[in-house]
All heavy atoms as TSV, in Angstrom:
chain	resi	resn	atom	element	x	y	z
A	1	MET	N	N	105.527	14.977	-48.511
A	1	MET	CA	C	106.178	14.471	-49.696
A	1	MET	C	C	106.267	12.951	-49.662
A	1	MET	O	O	105.997	12.286	-50.660
A	1	MET	CB	C	107.576	15.079	-49.830
A	1	MET	CG	C	108.335	14.522	-51.013
A	1	MET	SD	S	110.056	15.026	-51.112
A	1	MET	CE	C	110.776	14.060	-49.833
A	2	LEU	N	N	106.657	12.404	-48.523
A	2	LEU	CA	C	106.818	10.954	-48.443
A	2	LEU	C	C	105.481	10.228	-48.559
A	2	LEU	O	O	105.407	9.166	-49.183
A	2	LEU	CB	C	107.543	10.567	-47.154
A	2	LEU	CG	C	108.985	11.076	-47.058
A	2	LEU	CD1	C	109.591	10.696	-45.716
A	2	LEU	CD2	C	109.822	10.560	-48.206
A	3	ASP	N	N	104.438	10.788	-47.980
A	3	ASP	CA	C	103.109	10.175	-48.124
A	3	ASP	C	C	102.692	10.156	-49.589
A	3	ASP	O	O	102.169	9.156	-50.086
A	3	ASP	CB	C	102.065	10.925	-47.302
A	3	ASP	CG	C	102.226	10.728	-45.808
A	3	ASP	OD1	O	102.864	9.733	-45.394
A	3	ASP	OD2	O	101.718	11.573	-45.053
A	4	PHE	N	N	102.926	11.261	-50.291
A	4	PHE	CA	C	102.590	11.344	-51.714
A	4	PHE	C	C	103.417	10.339	-52.505
A	4	PHE	O	O	102.894	9.605	-53.347
A	4	PHE	CB	C	102.831	12.769	-52.223
A	4	PHE	CG	C	102.470	12.959	-53.665
A	4	PHE	CD1	C	101.153	13.132	-54.059
A	4	PHE	CD2	C	103.455	12.993	-54.644
A	4	PHE	CE1	C	100.811	13.317	-55.399
A	4	PHE	CE2	C	103.139	13.177	-55.978
A	4	PHE	CZ	C	101.816	13.338	-56.349
A	5	ALA	N	N	104.719	10.275	-52.232
A	5	ALA	CA	C	105.603	9.345	-52.940
A	5	ALA	C	C	105.177	7.898	-52.710
A	5	ALA	O	O	105.163	7.094	-53.647
A	5	ALA	CB	C	107.053	9.554	-52.493
A	6	MET	N	N	104.830	7.554	-51.485
A	6	MET	CA	C	104.378	6.188	-51.192
A	6	MET	C	C	103.080	5.876	-51.926
A	6	MET	O	O	102.907	4.774	-52.439
A	6	MET	CB	C	104.194	5.994	-49.689
A	6	MET	CG	C	105.500	5.951	-48.924
A	6	MET	SD	S	106.556	4.565	-49.399
A	6	MET	CE	C	105.576	3.188	-48.834
A	7	LYS	N	N	102.178	6.847	-51.985
A	7	LYS	CA	C	100.913	6.613	-52.681
A	7	LYS	C	C	101.147	6.423	-54.173
A	7	LYS	O	O	100.532	5.561	-54.795
A	7	LYS	CB	C	99.935	7.755	-52.418
A	7	LYS	CG	C	98.529	7.450	-52.857
A	7	LYS	CD	C	97.547	8.474	-52.334
A	7	LYS	CE	C	96.127	8.101	-52.662
A	7	LYS	NZ	N	95.175	9.087	-52.108
A	8	VAL	N	N	102.054	7.193	-54.755
A	8	VAL	CA	C	102.398	7.013	-56.170
A	8	VAL	C	C	102.957	5.608	-56.382
A	8	VAL	O	O	102.600	4.928	-57.338
A	8	VAL	CB	C	103.410	8.085	-56.644
A	8	VAL	CG1	C	103.989	7.735	-58.006
A	8	VAL	CG2	C	102.755	9.463	-56.671
A	9	SER	N	N	103.821	5.158	-55.489
A	9	SER	CA	C	104.467	3.854	-55.629
A	9	SER	C	C	103.513	2.690	-55.426
A	9	SER	O	O	103.632	1.665	-56.088
A	9	SER	CB	C	105.613	3.713	-54.624
A	9	SER	OG	O	106.635	4.621	-54.918
A	10	ARG	N	N	102.580	2.829	-54.501
A	10	ARG	CA	C	101.758	1.689	-54.107
A	10	ARG	C	C	100.314	1.744	-54.584
A	10	ARG	O	O	99.658	0.707	-54.671
A	10	ARG	CB	C	101.768	1.549	-52.596
A	10	ARG	CG	C	103.139	1.200	-52.090
A	10	ARG	CD	C	103.130	0.989	-50.615
A	10	ARG	NE	N	104.424	0.434	-50.241
A	10	ARG	CZ	C	104.605	-0.307	-49.183
A	10	ARG	NH1	N	103.601	-0.587	-48.391
A	10	ARG	NH2	N	105.802	-0.759	-48.904
A	11	ALA	N	N	99.809	2.948	-54.860
A	11	ALA	CA	C	98.390	3.064	-55.233
A	11	ALA	C	C	98.177	4.256	-56.159
A	11	ALA	O	O	97.330	5.109	-55.902
A	11	ALA	CB	C	97.524	3.185	-53.981
A	12	ALA	N	N	98.950	4.308	-57.227
A	12	ALA	CA	C	98.891	5.459	-58.138
A	12	ALA	C	C	97.485	5.697	-58.677
A	12	ALA	O	O	97.105	6.850	-58.929
A	12	ALA	CB	C	99.874	5.274	-59.290
A	13	GLU	N	N	96.709	4.634	-58.829
A	13	GLU	CA	C	95.349	4.781	-59.353
A	13	GLU	C	C	94.435	5.548	-58.399
A	13	GLU	O	O	93.371	6.010	-58.790
A	13	GLU	CB	C	94.747	3.404	-59.672
A	13	GLU	CG	C	94.416	2.548	-58.476
A	13	GLU	CD	C	95.595	1.813	-57.831
A	13	GLU	OE1	O	96.744	1.981	-58.264
A	13	GLU	OE2	O	95.335	1.059	-56.870
A	14	GLU	N	N	94.875	5.725	-57.152
A	14	GLU	CA	C	94.079	6.442	-56.159
A	14	GLU	C	C	94.478	7.910	-56.012
A	14	GLU	O	O	93.860	8.639	-55.226
A	14	GLU	CB	C	94.180	5.743	-54.806
A	14	GLU	CG	C	93.607	4.344	-54.816
A	14	GLU	CD	C	93.803	3.617	-53.500
A	14	GLU	OE1	O	94.192	4.266	-52.501
A	14	GLU	OE2	O	93.580	2.401	-53.474
A	15	ILE	N	N	95.499	8.357	-56.731
A	15	ILE	CA	C	95.909	9.764	-56.662
A	15	ILE	C	C	94.760	10.636	-57.143
A	15	ILE	O	O	94.165	10.379	-58.191
A	15	ILE	CB	C	97.172	10.025	-57.520
A	15	ILE	CG1	C	98.361	9.236	-56.981
A	15	ILE	CG2	C	97.485	11.514	-57.612
A	15	ILE	CD1	C	98.924	9.744	-55.670
A	16	SER	N	N	94.463	11.671	-56.360
A	16	SER	CA	C	93.345	12.556	-56.690
A	16	SER	C	C	93.784	14.017	-56.622
A	16	SER	O	O	94.913	14.325	-56.203
A	16	SER	CB	C	92.200	12.327	-55.706
A	16	SER	OG	O	92.585	12.785	-54.412
A	17	GLU	N	N	92.887	14.882	-56.998
A	17	GLU	CA	C	93.155	16.314	-56.901
A	17	GLU	C	C	93.463	16.703	-55.455
A	17	GLU	O	O	94.249	17.614	-55.210
A	17	GLU	CB	C	91.978	17.125	-57.445
A	17	GLU	CG	C	91.817	17.030	-58.946
A	17	GLU	CD	C	93.054	17.505	-59.713
A	17	GLU	OE1	O	93.661	18.533	-59.326
A	17	GLU	OE2	O	93.428	16.832	-60.688
A	18	GLN	N	N	92.854	16.009	-54.509
A	18	GLN	CA	C	93.116	16.297	-53.099
A	18	GLN	C	C	94.577	16.031	-52.742
A	18	GLN	O	O	95.182	16.781	-51.978
A	18	GLN	CB	C	92.197	15.466	-52.196
A	18	GLN	CG	C	92.320	15.813	-50.723
A	18	GLN	CD	C	91.939	17.256	-50.432
A	18	GLN	OE1	O	90.883	17.713	-50.843
A	18	GLN	NE2	N	92.797	17.966	-49.737
A	19	ASP	N	N	95.156	14.973	-53.311
A	19	ASP	CA	C	96.572	14.683	-53.059
A	19	ASP	C	C	97.459	15.814	-53.570
A	19	ASP	O	O	98.408	16.211	-52.895
A	19	ASP	CB	C	96.973	13.362	-53.727
A	19	ASP	CG	C	96.258	12.176	-53.115
A	19	ASP	OD1	O	96.400	11.951	-51.906
A	19	ASP	OD2	O	95.544	11.487	-53.864
A	20	PHE	N	N	97.129	16.332	-54.752
A	20	PHE	CA	C	97.897	17.456	-55.297
A	20	PHE	C	C	97.726	18.703	-54.430
A	20	PHE	O	O	98.687	19.429	-54.182
A	20	PHE	CB	C	97.495	17.746	-56.740
A	20	PHE	CG	C	97.909	16.675	-57.703
A	20	PHE	CD1	C	96.966	15.845	-58.282
A	20	PHE	CD2	C	99.241	16.482	-58.026
A	20	PHE	CE1	C	97.340	14.845	-59.169
A	20	PHE	CE2	C	99.638	15.479	-58.906
A	20	PHE	CZ	C	98.675	14.662	-59.476
A	21	ALA	N	N	96.526	18.934	-53.961
A	21	ALA	CA	C	96.277	20.084	-53.091
A	21	ALA	C	C	97.054	19.947	-51.786
A	21	ALA	O	O	97.658	20.920	-51.302
A	21	ALA	CB	C	94.778	20.226	-52.823
A	22	ASP	N	N	97.044	18.735	-51.218
A	22	ASP	CA	C	97.750	18.506	-49.953
A	22	ASP	C	C	99.242	18.756	-50.086
A	22	ASP	O	O	99.841	19.439	-49.253
A	22	ASP	CB	C	97.521	17.067	-49.467
A	22	ASP	CG	C	96.094	16.811	-49.019
A	22	ASP	OD1	O	95.340	17.782	-48.808
A	22	ASP	OD2	O	95.734	15.619	-48.899
A	23	ILE	N	N	99.852	18.219	-51.116
A	23	ILE	CA	C	101.307	18.379	-51.260
A	23	ILE	C	C	101.670	19.819	-51.636
A	23	ILE	O	O	102.691	20.342	-51.211
A	23	ILE	CB	C	101.907	17.341	-52.237
A	23	ILE	CG1	C	103.426	17.296	-52.089
A	23	ILE	CG2	C	101.460	17.579	-53.653
A	23	ILE	CD1	C	104.086	16.129	-52.770
A	24	SER	N	N	100.797	20.474	-52.380
A	24	SER	CA	C	101.032	21.885	-52.742
A	24	SER	C	C	101.039	22.771	-51.502
A	24	SER	O	O	101.808	23.731	-51.424
A	24	SER	CB	C	99.966	22.373	-53.715
A	24	SER	OG	O	100.084	21.717	-54.942
A	25	ARG	N	N	100.198	22.448	-50.539
A	25	ARG	CA	C	100.135	23.246	-49.301
A	25	ARG	C	C	101.441	23.193	-48.520
A	25	ARG	O	O	101.708	24.040	-47.682
A	25	ARG	CB	C	98.979	22.763	-48.422
A	25	ARG	CG	C	97.671	23.412	-48.736
A	25	ARG	CD	C	96.658	23.266	-47.604
A	25	ARG	NE	N	96.423	21.883	-47.222
A	25	ARG	CZ	C	95.589	21.049	-47.852
A	25	ARG	NH1	N	94.928	21.462	-48.902
A	25	ARG	NH2	N	95.432	19.816	-47.424
A	26	HIS	N	N	102.266	22.212	-48.799
A	26	HIS	CA	C	103.569	22.105	-48.130
A	26	HIS	C	C	104.664	22.835	-48.895
A	26	HIS	O	O	105.843	22.692	-48.571
A	26	HIS	CB	C	103.942	20.633	-47.935
A	26	HIS	CG	C	103.095	19.949	-46.918
A	26	HIS	ND1	N	103.248	20.123	-45.563
A	26	HIS	CD2	C	102.040	19.097	-47.059
A	26	HIS	CE1	C	102.358	19.412	-44.917
A	26	HIS	NE2	N	101.600	18.778	-45.798
A	27	GLY	N	N	104.259	23.588	-49.917
A	27	GLY	CA	C	105.218	24.427	-50.629
A	27	GLY	C	C	105.819	23.818	-51.870
A	27	GLY	O	O	106.737	24.399	-52.466
A	28	PHE	N	N	105.351	22.664	-52.284
A	28	PHE	CA	C	105.890	22.034	-53.491
A	28	PHE	C	C	105.213	22.614	-54.734
A	28	PHE	O	O	103.991	22.710	-54.787
A	28	PHE	CB	C	105.709	20.513	-53.444
A	28	PHE	CG	C	106.535	19.846	-52.388
A	28	PHE	CD1	C	105.974	19.456	-51.186
A	28	PHE	CD2	C	107.894	19.624	-52.592
A	28	PHE	CE1	C	106.735	18.851	-50.200
A	28	PHE	CE2	C	108.667	19.014	-51.619
A	28	PHE	CZ	C	108.081	18.631	-50.416
A	29	SER	N	N	106.020	22.960	-55.710
A	29	SER	CA	C	105.507	23.496	-56.981
A	29	SER	C	C	105.038	22.340	-57.861
A	29	SER	O	O	105.296	21.170	-57.569
A	29	SER	CB	C	106.611	24.275	-57.703
A	29	SER	OG	O	107.610	23.382	-58.171
A	30	ASP	N	N	104.376	22.686	-58.964
A	30	ASP	CA	C	103.964	21.647	-59.915
A	30	ASP	C	C	105.171	20.872	-60.439
A	30	ASP	O	O	105.107	19.655	-60.609
A	30	ASP	CB	C	103.189	22.260	-61.086
A	30	ASP	CG	C	101.793	22.699	-60.690
A	30	ASP	OD1	O	101.311	22.324	-59.591
A	30	ASP	OD2	O	101.162	23.431	-61.484
A	31	ASP	N	N	106.274	21.578	-60.694
A	31	ASP	CA	C	107.495	20.905	-61.157
A	31	ASP	C	C	108.045	19.961	-60.081
A	31	ASP	O	O	108.501	18.856	-60.382
A	31	ASP	CB	C	108.569	21.918	-61.552
A	31	ASP	CG	C	108.281	22.599	-62.872
A	31	ASP	OD1	O	107.425	22.104	-63.644
A	31	ASP	OD2	O	108.910	23.639	-63.143
A	32	ASP	N	N	108.010	20.407	-58.826
A	32	ASP	CA	C	108.462	19.548	-57.723
A	32	ASP	C	C	107.612	18.283	-57.644
A	32	ASP	O	O	108.140	17.180	-57.483
A	32	ASP	CB	C	108.359	20.276	-56.376
A	32	ASP	CG	C	109.268	21.462	-56.236
A	32	ASP	OD1	O	110.337	21.488	-56.888
A	32	ASP	OD2	O	108.906	22.379	-55.474
A	33	ILE	N	N	106.302	18.454	-57.748
A	33	ILE	CA	C	105.387	17.326	-57.655
A	33	ILE	C	C	105.632	16.350	-58.802
A	33	ILE	O	O	105.632	15.131	-58.610
A	33	ILE	CB	C	103.923	17.823	-57.613
A	33	ILE	CG1	C	103.690	18.627	-56.333
A	33	ILE	CG2	C	102.948	16.648	-57.709
A	33	ILE	CD1	C	102.395	19.413	-56.306
A	34	TRP	N	N	105.873	16.891	-59.991
A	34	TRP	CA	C	106.199	16.043	-61.146
A	34	TRP	C	C	107.445	15.214	-60.850
A	34	TRP	O	O	107.482	14.008	-61.092
A	34	TRP	CB	C	106.411	16.899	-62.393
A	34	TRP	CG	C	106.877	16.093	-63.565
A	34	TRP	CD1	C	108.167	15.833	-63.927
A	34	TRP	CD2	C	106.060	15.413	-64.514
A	34	TRP	NE1	N	108.208	15.032	-65.045
A	34	TRP	CE2	C	106.917	14.767	-65.427
A	34	TRP	CE3	C	104.679	15.295	-64.678
A	34	TRP	CZ2	C	106.447	14.011	-66.492
A	34	TRP	CZ3	C	104.216	14.541	-65.752
A	34	TRP	CH2	C	105.094	13.905	-66.640
A	35	ASP	N	N	108.479	15.877	-60.325
A	35	ASP	CA	C	109.734	15.179	-60.020
A	35	ASP	C	C	109.534	14.096	-58.965
A	35	ASP	O	O	110.057	12.986	-59.091
A	35	ASP	CB	C	110.805	16.165	-59.559
A	35	ASP	CG	C	111.312	17.060	-60.678
A	35	ASP	OD1	O	111.078	16.745	-61.865
A	35	ASP	OD2	O	111.941	18.092	-60.356
A	36	ILE	N	N	108.781	14.409	-57.914
A	36	ILE	CA	C	108.513	13.434	-56.861
A	36	ILE	C	C	107.784	12.228	-57.443
A	36	ILE	O	O	108.133	11.074	-57.171
A	36	ILE	CB	C	107.705	14.072	-55.716
A	36	ILE	CG1	C	108.546	15.141	-54.999
A	36	ILE	CG2	C	107.224	13.006	-54.726
A	36	ILE	CD1	C	107.732	16.077	-54.125
A	37	ALA	N	N	106.770	12.486	-58.259
A	37	ALA	CA	C	106.000	11.399	-58.870
A	37	ALA	C	C	106.871	10.580	-59.820
A	37	ALA	O	O	106.803	9.346	-59.812
A	37	ALA	CB	C	104.785	11.961	-59.605
A	38	ALA	N	N	107.685	11.244	-60.627
A	38	ALA	CA	C	108.520	10.535	-61.597
A	38	ALA	C	C	109.540	9.629	-60.909
A	38	ALA	O	O	109.716	8.469	-61.297
A	38	ALA	CB	C	109.228	11.536	-62.511
A	39	VAL	N	N	110.202	10.139	-59.894
A	39	VAL	CA	C	111.198	9.330	-59.177
A	39	VAL	C	C	110.519	8.167	-58.453
A	39	VAL	O	O	111.002	7.033	-58.492
A	39	VAL	CB	C	112.006	10.209	-58.195
A	39	VAL	CG1	C	112.858	9.368	-57.263
A	39	VAL	CG2	C	112.872	11.208	-58.956
A	40	SER	N	N	109.389	8.441	-57.829
A	40	SER	CA	C	108.656	7.386	-57.108
A	40	SER	C	C	108.172	6.294	-58.055
A	40	SER	O	O	108.272	5.101	-57.751
A	40	SER	CB	C	107.456	7.982	-56.369
A	40	SER	OG	O	107.883	8.946	-55.447
A	41	ALA	N	N	107.639	6.690	-59.194
A	41	ALA	CA	C	107.135	5.720	-60.171
A	41	ALA	C	C	108.274	4.884	-60.747
A	41	ALA	O	O	108.152	3.665	-60.887
A	41	ALA	CB	C	106.378	6.440	-61.282
A	42	PHE	N	N	109.394	5.526	-61.066
A	42	PHE	CA	C	110.525	4.787	-61.607
A	42	PHE	C	C	111.101	3.819	-60.576
A	42	PHE	O	O	111.443	2.679	-60.896
A	42	PHE	CB	C	111.608	5.740	-62.113
A	42	PHE	CG	C	112.771	5.007	-62.720
A	42	PHE	CD1	C	112.649	4.413	-63.957
A	42	PHE	CD2	C	113.968	4.895	-62.043
A	42	PHE	CE1	C	113.707	3.709	-64.520
A	42	PHE	CE2	C	115.036	4.199	-62.594
A	42	PHE	CZ	C	114.902	3.606	-63.830
A	43	PHE	N	N	111.188	4.273	-59.334
A	43	PHE	CA	C	111.688	3.421	-58.255
A	43	PHE	C	C	110.802	2.185	-58.111
A	43	PHE	O	O	111.298	1.054	-58.015
A	43	PHE	CB	C	111.727	4.220	-56.949
A	43	PHE	CG	C	112.246	3.452	-55.778
A	43	PHE	CD1	C	113.609	3.257	-55.603
A	43	PHE	CD2	C	111.378	2.933	-54.828
A	43	PHE	CE1	C	114.100	2.550	-54.514
A	43	PHE	CE2	C	111.853	2.223	-53.734
A	43	PHE	CZ	C	113.215	2.034	-53.581
A	44	ALA	N	N	109.486	2.387	-58.114
A	44	ALA	CA	C	108.557	1.265	-57.993
A	44	ALA	C	C	108.712	0.309	-59.171
A	44	ALA	O	O	108.753	-0.914	-58.988
A	44	ALA	CB	C	107.119	1.779	-57.898
A	45	LEU	N	N	108.801	0.854	-60.381
A	45	LEU	CA	C	108.959	0.017	-61.569
A	45	LEU	C	C	110.246	-0.798	-61.507
A	45	LEU	O	O	110.229	-2.018	-61.702
A	45	LEU	CB	C	108.961	0.872	-62.833
A	45	LEU	CG	C	109.398	0.156	-64.106
A	45	LEU	CD1	C	108.339	-0.833	-64.556
A	45	LEU	CD2	C	109.725	1.131	-65.201
A	46	SER	N	N	111.351	-0.138	-61.226
A	46	SER	CA	C	112.629	-0.846	-61.248
A	46	SER	C	C	112.693	-1.910	-60.155
A	46	SER	O	O	113.217	-3.008	-60.379
A	46	SER	CB	C	113.799	0.130	-61.134
A	46	SER	OG	O	113.751	0.837	-59.915
A	47	ASN	N	N	112.137	-1.630	-58.994
A	47	ASN	CA	C	112.129	-2.642	-57.927
A	47	ASN	C	C	111.236	-3.814	-58.278
A	47	ASN	O	O	111.581	-4.966	-58.000
A	47	ASN	CB	C	111.689	-2.022	-56.603
A	47	ASN	CG	C	112.810	-1.283	-55.934
A	47	ASN	OD1	O	113.977	-1.530	-56.209
A	47	ASN	ND2	N	112.471	-0.370	-55.054
A	48	ARG	N	N	110.104	-3.557	-58.897
A	48	ARG	CA	C	109.225	-4.656	-59.296
A	48	ARG	C	C	109.904	-5.535	-60.343
A	48	ARG	O	O	109.817	-6.764	-60.285
A	48	ARG	CB	C	107.896	-4.113	-59.810
A	48	ARG	CG	C	107.029	-3.586	-58.692
A	48	ARG	CD	C	105.692	-3.089	-59.192
A	48	ARG	NE	N	104.905	-2.633	-58.070
A	48	ARG	CZ	C	104.457	-1.396	-57.922
A	48	ARG	NH1	N	104.701	-0.487	-58.839
A	48	ARG	NH2	N	103.753	-1.064	-56.873
A	49	MET	N	N	110.560	-4.919	-61.303
A	49	MET	CA	C	111.257	-5.689	-62.340
A	49	MET	C	C	112.384	-6.515	-61.724
A	49	MET	O	O	112.581	-7.676	-62.084
A	49	MET	CB	C	111.801	-4.769	-63.429
A	49	MET	CG	C	110.721	-4.111	-64.263
A	49	MET	SD	S	109.597	-5.277	-65.056
A	49	MET	CE	C	110.712	-6.136	-66.144
A	50	ALA	N	N	113.121	-5.927	-60.790
A	50	ALA	CA	C	114.202	-6.661	-60.128
A	50	ALA	C	C	113.646	-7.837	-59.328
A	50	ALA	O	O	114.207	-8.933	-59.350
A	50	ALA	CB	C	114.993	-5.722	-59.221
A	51	ASN	N	N	112.535	-7.626	-58.642
A	51	ASN	CA	C	111.929	-8.711	-57.863
A	51	ASN	C	C	111.415	-9.821	-58.755
A	51	ASN	O	O	111.610	-11.005	-58.468
A	51	ASN	CB	C	110.793	-8.174	-56.990
A	51	ASN	CG	C	111.299	-7.344	-55.838
A	51	ASN	OD1	O	112.423	-7.493	-55.399
A	51	ASN	ND2	N	110.466	-6.449	-55.354
A	52	VAL	N	N	110.755	-9.470	-59.853
A	52	VAL	CA	C	110.189	-10.467	-60.762
A	52	VAL	C	C	111.273	-11.333	-61.384
A	52	VAL	O	O	111.119	-12.539	-61.542
A	52	VAL	CB	C	109.346	-9.777	-61.865
A	52	VAL	CG1	C	109.067	-10.691	-63.039
A	52	VAL	CG2	C	108.050	-9.262	-61.286
A	53	THR	N	N	112.395	-10.706	-61.722
A	53	THR	CA	C	113.465	-11.437	-62.407
A	53	THR	C	C	114.498	-12.030	-61.444
A	53	THR	O	O	115.419	-12.708	-61.883
A	53	THR	CB	C	114.193	-10.521	-63.410
A	53	THR	OG1	O	114.780	-9.422	-62.704
A	53	THR	CG2	C	113.234	-10.009	-64.468
A	54	GLY	N	N	114.349	-11.766	-60.151
A	54	GLY	CA	C	115.309	-12.276	-59.177
A	54	GLY	C	C	116.672	-11.605	-59.301
A	54	GLY	O	O	117.686	-12.176	-58.914
A	55	MET	N	N	116.685	-10.405	-59.848
A	55	MET	CA	C	117.928	-9.673	-60.061
A	55	MET	C	C	118.554	-9.266	-58.727
A	55	MET	O	O	117.852	-8.938	-57.786
A	55	MET	CB	C	117.609	-8.401	-60.852
A	55	MET	CG	C	118.605	-8.019	-61.876
A	55	MET	SD	S	118.091	-6.468	-62.663
A	55	MET	CE	C	116.984	-7.084	-63.912
A	56	ARG	N	N	119.865	-9.289	-58.692
A	56	ARG	CA	C	120.598	-8.829	-57.520
A	56	ARG	C	C	121.726	-7.950	-58.020
A	56	ARG	O	O	122.365	-8.266	-59.016
A	56	ARG	CB	C	121.153	-10.018	-56.755
A	56	ARG	CG	C	121.635	-9.627	-55.366
A	56	ARG	CD	C	122.273	-10.788	-54.678
A	56	ARG	NE	N	123.716	-10.551	-54.748
A	56	ARG	CZ	C	124.618	-11.276	-54.154
A	56	ARG	NH1	N	124.268	-12.326	-53.480
A	56	ARG	NH2	N	125.881	-10.989	-54.255
A	57	PRO	N	N	122.003	-6.850	-57.326
A	57	PRO	CA	C	123.102	-5.990	-57.774
A	57	PRO	C	C	124.444	-6.708	-57.691
A	57	PRO	O	O	124.554	-7.753	-57.048
A	57	PRO	CB	C	123.070	-4.807	-56.802
A	57	PRO	CG	C	122.086	-5.127	-55.756
A	57	PRO	CD	C	121.373	-6.380	-56.113
A	58	ASN	N	N	125.452	-6.110	-58.325
A	58	ASN	CA	C	126.780	-6.722	-58.249
A	58	ASN	C	C	127.229	-6.813	-56.786
A	58	ASN	O	O	126.708	-6.122	-55.915
A	58	ASN	CB	C	127.796	-5.959	-59.106
A	58	ASN	CG	C	127.984	-4.533	-58.654
A	58	ASN	OD1	O	128.064	-4.245	-57.466
A	58	ASN	ND2	N	128.061	-3.625	-59.596
A	59	ASP	N	N	128.163	-7.694	-56.514
A	59	ASP	CA	C	128.568	-7.973	-55.139
A	59	ASP	C	C	129.053	-6.732	-54.397
A	59	ASP	O	O	128.755	-6.563	-53.223
A	59	ASP	CB	C	129.651	-9.055	-55.099
A	59	ASP	CG	C	129.095	-10.422	-55.459
A	59	ASP	OD1	O	127.879	-10.647	-55.270
A	59	ASP	OD2	O	129.882	-11.266	-55.932
A	60	GLU	N	N	129.804	-5.863	-55.063
A	60	GLU	CA	C	130.325	-4.662	-54.404
A	60	GLU	C	C	129.182	-3.766	-53.930
A	60	GLU	O	O	129.174	-3.277	-52.805
A	60	GLU	CB	C	131.247	-3.869	-55.341
A	60	GLU	CG	C	132.503	-4.597	-55.750
A	60	GLU	CD	C	132.291	-5.581	-56.892
A	60	GLU	OE1	O	131.216	-5.553	-57.536
A	60	GLU	OE2	O	133.197	-6.385	-57.138
A	61	PHE	N	N	128.190	-3.556	-54.790
A	61	PHE	CA	C	127.064	-2.713	-54.422
A	61	PHE	C	C	126.194	-3.405	-53.374
A	61	PHE	O	O	125.753	-2.798	-52.414
A	61	PHE	CB	C	126.224	-2.361	-55.657
A	61	PHE	CG	C	125.066	-1.467	-55.339
A	61	PHE	CD1	C	125.246	-0.116	-55.174
A	61	PHE	CD2	C	123.796	-1.999	-55.174
A	61	PHE	CE1	C	124.185	0.709	-54.858
A	61	PHE	CE2	C	122.718	-1.187	-54.862
A	61	PHE	CZ	C	122.919	0.176	-54.706
A	62	TYR	N	N	125.964	-4.686	-53.549
A	62	TYR	CA	C	125.107	-5.446	-52.635
A	62	TYR	C	C	125.622	-5.391	-51.199
A	62	TYR	O	O	124.855	-5.315	-50.249
A	62	TYR	CB	C	125.000	-6.891	-53.102
A	62	TYR	CG	C	124.004	-7.698	-52.317
A	62	TYR	CD1	C	122.634	-7.549	-52.503
A	62	TYR	CD2	C	124.440	-8.621	-51.356
A	62	TYR	CE1	C	121.713	-8.281	-51.768
A	62	TYR	CE2	C	123.532	-9.358	-50.624
A	62	TYR	CZ	C	122.179	-9.189	-50.829
A	62	TYR	OH	O	121.276	-9.917	-50.085
A	63	MET	N	N	126.928	-5.374	-51.044
A	63	MET	CA	C	127.514	-5.394	-49.695
A	63	MET	C	C	127.631	-4.010	-49.061
A	63	MET	O	O	127.924	-3.910	-47.878
A	63	MET	CB	C	128.890	-6.060	-49.734
A	63	MET	CG	C	128.847	-7.564	-50.012
A	63	MET	SD	S	127.729	-8.495	-48.936
A	63	MET	CE	C	128.452	-8.231	-47.334
A	64	MET	N	N	127.362	-2.959	-49.810
A	64	MET	CA	C	127.427	-1.603	-49.236
A	64	MET	C	C	126.432	-1.478	-48.086
A	64	MET	O	O	125.246	-1.749	-48.253
A	64	MET	CB	C	127.138	-0.547	-50.306
A	64	MET	CG	C	128.241	-0.404	-51.307
A	64	MET	SD	S	127.828	0.758	-52.636
A	64	MET	CE	C	127.853	2.296	-51.751
A	65	GLY	N	N	126.906	-1.091	-46.923
A	65	GLY	CA	C	126.042	-0.895	-45.770
A	65	GLY	C	C	125.584	-2.172	-45.096
A	65	GLY	O	O	124.758	-2.133	-44.197
A	66	ARG	N	N	126.098	-3.305	-45.525
A	66	ARG	CA	C	125.733	-4.579	-44.907
A	66	ARG	C	C	126.964	-5.130	-44.185
A	66	ARG	O	O	128.085	-4.948	-44.602
A	66	ARG	CB	C	125.291	-5.585	-45.966
A	66	ARG	CG	C	123.950	-5.266	-46.585
A	66	ARG	CD	C	123.612	-6.337	-47.614
A	66	ARG	NE	N	122.241	-6.346	-48.010
A	66	ARG	CZ	C	121.696	-5.536	-48.908
A	66	ARG	NH1	N	122.413	-4.621	-49.483
A	66	ARG	NH2	N	120.432	-5.639	-49.220
A	67	LEU	N	N	126.697	-5.834	-43.123
A	67	LEU	CA	C	127.798	-6.486	-42.405
A	67	LEU	C	C	128.174	-7.761	-43.151
A	67	LEU	O	O	127.316	-8.500	-43.609
A	67	LEU	CB	C	127.370	-6.825	-40.980
A	67	LEU	CG	C	127.031	-5.631	-40.097
A	67	LEU	CD1	C	126.494	-6.121	-38.748
A	67	LEU	CD2	C	128.255	-4.770	-39.872
A	68	PRO	N	N	129.461	-8.041	-43.264
A	68	PRO	CA	C	129.879	-9.289	-43.908
A	68	PRO	C	C	129.354	-10.486	-43.131
A	68	PRO	O	O	129.271	-10.460	-41.912
A	68	PRO	CB	C	131.404	-9.246	-43.877
A	68	PRO	CG	C	131.794	-7.938	-43.328
A	68	PRO	CD	C	130.586	-7.246	-42.812
A	69	LYS	N	N	129.009	-11.527	-43.857
A	69	LYS	CA	C	128.491	-12.747	-43.196
A	69	LYS	C	C	129.593	-13.742	-42.985
A	69	LYS	O	O	130.551	-13.830	-43.630
A	69	LYS	CB	C	127.409	-13.373	-44.082
A	69	LYS	CG	C	126.194	-12.495	-44.130
A	69	LYS	CD	C	125.096	-13.163	-44.937
A	69	LYS	CE	C	123.892	-12.247	-44.939
A	69	LYS	NZ	N	122.769	-12.791	-45.601
């Protein structure tokens, strides 16, 4: 699943029937594969937009899981 998700995020133009066959062999249904692709694609889009615009989350969210400086 993670290999498929990374490929969707970084090289979607390279997704082939073989990728679908590979992920299906791990028990994922067509609906599961759709969901994995949709979440991966949206994640890639939103991160690219945030990077391009220099966006940063609000301070409370930004500090979650980070040590105070």
